[in-house]
C-alpha angles and dihedrals in degrees: 000000000000113000095326095317118147123213117233128178113273128217092253095052094264128101130270119206112223128182115218089193091076094058096086091050091051090051090054092047090049090051092051091049093052092050088061091059090085090067094059114109097235093181091062108072093193089059101038102047096056090047091056095043096049105092116359096067097049107038088211124094097214095045090043092055090047092049088050091053093048095045091046092055093041091055092045090052093045091052092049096247105115094144092063090073122075114247090240088062089063091052094048093044091051090052091050091050088054090051091049092049097045101033106141101177108106093184094064119062112233105198133340097003 
């Protein structure tokens, strides 16, 4: 055991070390994230859909944020409103697309795993 971590069987036949001590902190973070849902503009599809797609489909905070950036810009472009997004959003979204295309880490799911 490493600092309270518990081994569980991994998908590749090995072991994954998980720490049950982090579960309460993750519950609190999840609660705080769900309280922010009331600030989403549900009547604006181009704002609401990326907010919903950000984390649940990726199971990874960094990739989820990147997927949110990319989907936000994709929806803005599809609706013919490219000027509503800040130019820096295009730069960051392009970098995330490069990460998604060239991701080489097979242990971390990229999108829709």
